[in-house]
C-alpha positions, 0 to 999 in steps of 0.5 A, spaced: 500 500 500 502 506 498 503 511 504 498 516 505 498 523 507 494 527 512 489 528 507 488 521 505 492 522 498 497 518 496 503 521 498 507 520 492 502 522 487 497 527 490 491 527 486 486 533 486 480 528 484 481 524 491 479 530 495 475 536 495 475 542 500 468 545 501 469 552 502 463 553 506 465 549 512 473 547 511 470 540 511 474 535 507 470 531 502 474 525 500 473 521 493 472 514 493 480 513 491 482 516 498 477 512 502 479 506 499 486 508 501 485 510 508 480 504 509 484 498 506 477 496 503 475 495 496 469 499 492 464 493 493 466 492 500 465 500 502 458 500 498 455 493 501 457 496 508 454 502 507 447 499 504 448 495 511 449 501 515 456 499 517 459 505 513 458 512 513 453 514 507 456 518 501 455 525 500 452 527 493 457 532 489 453 532 482 450 527 477 455 522 477 459 523 483 459 522 490 464 523 496 465 522 504 466 527 509 473 526 512 471 526 519 466 521 518 471 516 515 476 518 521 470 517 526 469 510 523 476 508 523 477 510 530 471 506 532 474 500 528 480 500 532 476 501 538 472 495 537 478 491 535 482 492 541 476 491 545 475 498 548 467 498 546 466 493 551 469 497 557 476 496 556 481 491 554 481 484 557 
């Protein structure tokens, strides 16, 4: 896997199509390639998990484009880390 910078882009090749900075709230919207890089999940897994309610919903950007709020993805990742380490059960055993 390629190294990821703090914005969720490949550190060796920033891609302006992966991240869109919304000017109204300074909230970053991540495009699909950045979400895949950050989570390690495949496209089909992301959409299946979204349909089950296990992954944040996307934000519609246009007729054929969507993105995800960076804060939603970061919270999801943090939750997965807590879950895998047993923190959601009141601490580690």
